[in-house]
Every structure is written in C-alpha cells, then in structure tokens.
C-alpha positions as CSV (number, residue, x, y, z in Angstrom):
1,X,0.0,0.2,0.4
2,X,1.5,3.2,-1.1
3,X,2.0,5.9,1.4
4,X,0.7,9.6,0.7
5,X,3.4,12.1,1.4
6,X,1.0,15.3,3.1
7,X,1.7,18.7,1.3
8,X,3.1,21.4,3.5
9,X,0.7,24.2,4.4
10,X,3.2,26.6,3.3
11,X,2.9,24.9,-0.3
12,X,-0.7,24.9,-0.4
13,X,-0.9,28.3,0.7
14,X,1.2,29.3,-2.3
15,X,-0.6,27.5,-4.9
16,X,-3.9,28.9,-3.6
17,X,-2.2,32.8,-4.0
18,X,-1.0,31.6,-7.2
19,X,-4.5,30.6,-8.2
20,X,-6.0,34.0,-7.0
21,X,-3.3,36.1,-9.0
22,X,-4.4,34.1,-12.1
23,X,-8.0,34.1,-11.7
24,X,-7.6,38.0,-11.1
25,X,-5.1,39.9,-12.8
26,X,-4.5,43.5,-11.5
27,X,-6.4,45.8,-13.7
28,X,-5.0,49.2,-14.6
29,X,-7.0,52.4,-14.7
30,X,-9.1,53.8,-17.9
31,X,-6.7,56.8,-18.2
32,X,-3.6,54.2,-17.5
33,X,-4.9,52.0,-20.6
34,X,-5.3,54.8,-22.7
35,X,-1.8,56.2,-22.0
36,X,-0.4,53.1,-22.3
37,X,-2.1,52.5,-26.1
38,X,-1.5,56.4,-26.8
39,X,2.1,57.1,-26.0
40,X,3.9,54.9,-28.2
41,X,1.9,56.2,-31.2
42,X,2.9,60.0,-30.0
43,X,6.0,58.9,-29.7
44,X,6.1,57.3,-33.6
45,X,4.5,60.8,-34.5
46,X,7.1,62.9,-33.0
47,X,10.1,60.8,-34.4
48,X,8.3,61.1,-37.6
49,X,8.1,65.0,-37.6
50,X,11.7,65.2,-36.3
51,X,12.9,63.1,-39.6
52,X,10.8,65.1,-41.6
53,X,12.2,68.2,-40.2
54,X,15.7,67.2,-40.7
55,X,15.3,66.2,-44.2
56,X,13.8,69.2,-45.1
57,X,16.8,71.1,-43.2
58,X,19.2,69.1,-45.3
59,X,18.1,71.1,-48.5
60,X,16.8,67.9,-50.1
61,X,14.4,69.0,-52.6
62,X,13.9,71.8,-50.4
63,X,12.4,74.3,-53.5
64,X,9.6,71.4,-53.4
65,X,9.2,69.7,-50.2
66,X,7.6,71.8,-47.6
67,X,8.6,71.6,-43.8
68,X,6.0,70.5,-40.9
69,X,6.0,74.3,-40.3
70,X,4.6,75.0,-43.4
71,X,2.5,71.9,-43.8
72,X,1.1,71.4,-40.3
73,X,-0.8,75.0,-40.7
74,X,-1.8,74.2,-44.0
75,X,-3.4,71.3,-42.6
76,X,-5.4,73.5,-40.0
77,X,-6.6,76.0,-42.7
78,X,-8.2,72.8,-45.1
79,X,-9.6,71.6,-41.8
80,X,-11.7,74.9,-41.2
81,X,-12.9,74.3,-44.9
82,X,-16.3,72.5,-45.3
83,X,-14.6,70.7,-48.5
84,X,-12.4,68.9,-46.7
85,X,-14.9,67.4,-44.9
86,X,-17.1,66.6,-47.4
87,X,-14.7,64.6,-49.1
88,X,-13.9,62.8,-45.8
89,X,-17.5,62.0,-45.8
90,X,-18.0,60.8,-49.5
91,X,-14.9,58.7,-49.3
92,X,-15.7,57.2,-45.9
93,X,-19.1,56.6,-47.3
94,X,-17.8,54.5,-50.1
95,X,-15.6,52.3,-48.1
96,X,-18.0,51.6,-46.0
97,X,-20.3,50.5,-48.9
98,X,-17.7,48.5,-50.8
99,X,-16.1,47.0,-47.3
100,X,-19.5,45.8,-46.7
101,X,-20.0,44.1,-49.9
102,X,-16.4,43.0,-49.6
103,X,-17.4,41.2,-46.4
104,X,-20.3,39.5,-47.9
105,X,-18.7,38.3,-50.9
106,X,-15.5,37.2,-49.4
107,X,-17.0,35.4,-46.5
108,X,-19.6,33.4,-49.0
109,X,-16.5,32.7,-51.0
110,X,-13.9,31.8,-48.4
111,X,-17.0,29.2,-46.5
112,X,-17.5,27.5,-50.0
113,X,-13.6,27.1,-51.0
114,X,-12.2,26.1,-47.6
115,X,-15.2,23.1,-47.5
116,X,-15.3,21.9,-51.1
117,X,-12.1,20.4,-51.9
118,X,-12.3,20.5,-55.7
119,X,-13.5,24.3,-55.5
120,X,-10.0,24.6,-53.0
121,X,-8.0,23.2,-55.8
122,X,-9.8,24.8,-59.0
123,X,-9.7,28.6,-57.4
124,X,-7.7,28.4,-54.0
125,X,-4.7,29.8,-55.5
126,X,-6.6,32.7,-57.8
127,X,-7.6,33.9,-54.5
128,X,-4.1,34.3,-53.6
129,X,-3.5,35.9,-56.9
130,X,-6.4,38.6,-57.0
131,X,-5.2,39.6,-53.3
132,X,-1.4,40.0,-55.1
133,X,-2.9,42.1,-57.7
134,X,-2.1,46.6,-57.3
135,X,-5.5,48.4,-56.4
136,X,-4.8,50.3,-59.9
137,X,-4.8,47.4,-62.3
138,X,-8.8,46.9,-61.3
139,X,-9.5,51.0,-62.1
140,X,-9.4,50.8,-65.8
141,X,-11.2,47.6,-66.0
142,X,-13.9,49.3,-63.8
143,X,-14.0,52.0,-65.7
144,X,-15.0,50.1,-68.9
145,X,-17.7,48.2,-67.0
146,X,-19.5,50.8,-65.1
147,X,-18.2,54.1,-66.6
148,X,-17.1,57.0,-64.4
149,X,-19.1,56.4,-61.6
150,X,-19.3,55.5,-57.9
151,X,-20.4,51.8,-59.0
152,X,-16.9,51.7,-60.7
153,X,-15.0,53.1,-57.5
154,X,-17.3,50.2,-55.2
155,X,-16.5,47.6,-57.8
156,X,-12.5,48.6,-56.9
157,X,-13.2,48.3,-53.4
158,X,-14.7,45.2,-53.5
159,X,-11.9,43.7,-56.1
160,X,-9.5,44.8,-53.7
161,X,-10.9,43.6,-50.5
162,X,-12.9,40.5,-50.6
163,X,-9.9,38.3,-51.8
164,X,-8.3,39.1,-48.0
165,X,-11.5,38.1,-46.5
166,X,-11.9,34.9,-48.0
167,X,-8.2,34.1,-47.8
168,X,-8.6,34.7,-43.7
169,X,-11.6,32.8,-43.5
170,X,-9.8,30.0,-45.3
171,X,-6.8,30.2,-43.5
172,X,-8.7,29.7,-40.2
173,X,-10.6,26.8,-41.5
174,X,-7.4,25.2,-42.6
175,X,-6.2,24.7,-38.6
176,X,-9.5,23.5,-37.4
177,X,-9.0,20.0,-35.4
178,X,-10.9,17.6,-37.6
179,X,-12.3,16.2,-34.2
180,X,-13.7,19.6,-33.4
181,X,-15.7,19.1,-36.9
182,X,-17.0,15.7,-36.0
183,X,-18.0,16.7,-32.8
184,X,-20.1,19.0,-34.5
185,X,-21.4,17.2,-36.8
186,X,-22.2,14.2,-34.3
187,X,-24.2,17.4,-32.0
188,X,-26.5,17.6,-35.5
189,X,-24.6,21.0,-36.9
190,X,-24.8,20.6,-40.7
191,X,-23.8,23.2,-43.4
192,X,-25.1,27.0,-42.3
193,X,-25.6,25.9,-39.0
194,X,-21.9,24.3,-38.7
195,X,-20.3,27.3,-40.1
196,X,-22.8,29.8,-37.8
197,X,-22.3,28.0,-34.5
198,X,-18.8,26.2,-34.9
199,X,-16.6,27.2,-37.7
200,X,-17.0,31.0,-37.7
201,X,-16.3,31.3,-33.7
202,X,-13.4,28.7,-34.0
203,X,-11.6,30.6,-37.0
204,X,-12.4,33.9,-35.5
205,X,-8.9,35.0,-35.0
206,X,-7.8,34.4,-38.6
207,X,-10.9,35.8,-39.9
208,X,-10.5,39.4,-38.0
209,X,-7.2,39.2,-39.0
210,X,-8.7,38.9,-43.1
211,X,-10.7,41.8,-42.2
212,X,-8.0,44.0,-40.9
213,X,-6.1,43.0,-44.2
214,X,-9.4,43.3,-46.5
215,X,-9.9,46.9,-45.0
216,X,-6.1,47.7,-45.8
217,X,-6.3,46.7,-49.4
218,X,-10.0,48.2,-50.0
219,X,-8.7,51.5,-48.8
220,X,-5.8,51.4,-51.0
221,X,-8.5,50.5,-54.0
222,X,-10.5,53.5,-52.9
223,X,-7.8,56.3,-53.2
224,X,-6.5,54.7,-56.0
225,X,-10.1,54.9,-57.8
226,X,-10.7,58.2,-56.6
227,X,-7.6,59.5,-57.7
228,X,-8.4,58.8,-61.3
229,X,-12.0,59.0,-61.3
230,X,-13.5,62.3,-60.9
231,X,-17.3,62.2,-60.2
232,X,-18.6,65.9,-60.6
233,X,-20.1,67.2,-57.3
234,X,-18.6,64.6,-55.1
235,X,-15.2,65.6,-53.6
236,X,-13.2,62.8,-52.6
237,X,-9.8,62.6,-50.7
238,X,-8.6,61.3,-54.0
239,X,-9.6,64.3,-56.2
240,X,-8.2,66.5,-53.6
241,X,-5.0,64.8,-53.9
242,X,-5.2,65.1,-57.8
243,X,-6.1,68.7,-57.6
244,X,-2.9,69.8,-55.4
245,X,-1.0,67.6,-57.6
246,X,-2.3,69.8,-60.7
247,X,-1.3,72.6,-59.0
248,X,2.2,71.6,-57.9
249,X,1.0,72.3,-54.0
250,X,3.1,70.1,-52.3
251,X,1.8,71.5,-48.5
252,X,-1.7,70.8,-49.6
253,X,-0.9,67.3,-51.1
254,X,1.0,66.3,-47.8
255,X,-1.8,67.8,-45.7
256,X,-4.3,65.0,-47.6
257,X,-2.0,62.2,-46.9
258,X,-2.0,63.2,-43.3
259,X,-5.7,63.1,-43.2
260,X,-5.5,59.5,-45.2
261,X,-3.2,58.2,-42.8
262,X,-5.1,59.3,-39.8
263,X,-8.2,57.5,-41.0
264,X,-6.1,54.9,-41.2
265,X,-4.6,54.8,-37.7
266,X,-7.9,55.3,-36.3
267,X,-9.4,52.3,-38.0
268,X,-6.2,49.9,-36.9
269,X,-7.0,51.3,-33.5
270,X,-10.4,50.0,-33.9
271,X,-9.1,46.4,-35.3
272,X,-6.7,46.3,-32.1
273,X,-9.6,46.5,-29.8
274,X,-11.4,44.2,-31.5
275,X,-8.4,41.8,-31.4
276,X,-7.8,42.4,-27.6
277,X,-11.2,41.5,-26.7
278,X,-11.1,38.3,-28.9
279,X,-7.9,37.4,-27.2
280,X,-9.3,38.1,-23.7
281,X,-12.1,35.7,-24.6
282,X,-9.6,32.9,-25.3
283,X,-7.4,33.4,-22.8
284,X,-4.3,34.3,-24.6
285,X,-3.8,37.8,-23.9
286,X,-1.0,39.2,-21.8
287,X,-2.9,40.4,-19.0
288,X,0.2,42.2,-17.7
289,X,0.2,44.5,-20.8
290,X,-3.9,45.0,-20.6
C-alpha cells in the first residue's frame, strides 16, 4: 500500500495564492490603459516629424518639399473648410459600402472554398493571386464596366478587399481540428448551422485578421480609384490629392496624405480593440500588458 506524502501547508498556501493571482489579474485604471495605448503612437509621430524636419533642413528638394512648419498650418487651414469634411464623408461612405459588399462576398467565397475540396483545388491559388494584384489594375477595368461612376469605385473596393477576407476565413478553417468538426456533426450541426455555431467562432482570430487586411487593401483601392475617377459634385480625398498635384501644391498634398493616414490609424486602433477582446475571450491575452 502506497504511503501518501502530506503536502506542506506553506506549499498549499502558495498554490492558492497563485490561483488567485491568475484568476484575478491586476486591472489598471482607464486613463492608464489609454495612455499605454497612445504614448507609443505619439512617440512615432514625434519621430516622424523630427525626421521630416531633418530632411527639410538638409536641403533635399528644398524648393519643393515643405517642412512641418508649413504643412501643419496648411492642414489646419484646410480643416476649417467644409470641402475637406465633405470629401472625407464621401470617401468614408464609399469605403463602408464597398467594404460591406466585400465582407459578404469574401465570407461566402471563403466558406465555400474552405469546405469544398474540388473548388479549393480550382480557385484557391487564384484568390491569393487576386489579392496580390495592385489596386490600380482594377481601375481601367471598372471604368470600362461601369463608366466614371460610384459603382466603378465600389467595384475596385470589392475586388481589392474580398480576396483578403476570403483568405482569412480559409486560413482559419485550415487549422480547425478534425475532431472538433466531427463533434459538431455528431451534435447535429450541418451546413449553415455548422458555420454559424462552430466554424466561424473557431476561426474568428484568423477571420478578423483577414478583415483587417481586407480593409487595408480596400482603402488602397478606394484612394487609387478616386484619384482616377472624378465624379462631378462629389469631392473626395483622391480628388483633392489630384487637384493638389495638378497645382504643384506640395503642402496641401501632404496635408491630404496626413488625413488619409489618420483615418488608417483610427481604423487600425478599432481592429486592435476587437482583436484584444477576442484574445481575452480566448484566454491568450497578456494580462500584464492590458
């Protein structure tokens, strides 16, 4: 008969304390969390401005390239005019509509390709090839199909965003354990219900990453299409950038680029927030950094 060795009370107390620490990680205050998320980006902005100023002081393209002291007041001046806000509103409306369409199309294509082996063999590589195409390639094709209309711009957004979304879902489905799929089928999940209750939740991290990439590609496609397609009475960020180019107004052009970057950073922060919530839900977040 085996003799059980008693566990010291100190060891038990230590294990209990460890369990409490793991179950209830220290939570920082909201201002501390905001500052922890913001200060690296502020530091990056300061470094970018410093490098920009050094390039300007070096004399490189001094007659053409303005410094921060010229561009930032120009950006503030443009912010006082309704045309810039109208252009931002037009571009955001287009990207939201186009990205919603890309989300539906990319999700459907990704779901079908990830589950139907012959379809995967036929078009799996094609989806990746479409994702690698430069966004400007779709602009002439869109103009031929739809003319110089908003539909042409939406077409470019869909064609640039949906392949990345589809690939995100396919990549997530590839790493699903077969045992999990068999368990779902034993529970009576089939087709749509299998995707809704098992595959999509299980592939959510990869799918959100595909959404983030899809948004980036769609945003590229939007600006590329707006630079070429000028719709009368609908100012956009791409049109403002083109007008500044035609007038050789480098300060205004850089101001529009800064606006485009700000929108991109804001969307990236939103995706990071969603990704953080998913990581915490899955129990893989670094609690010490949250």
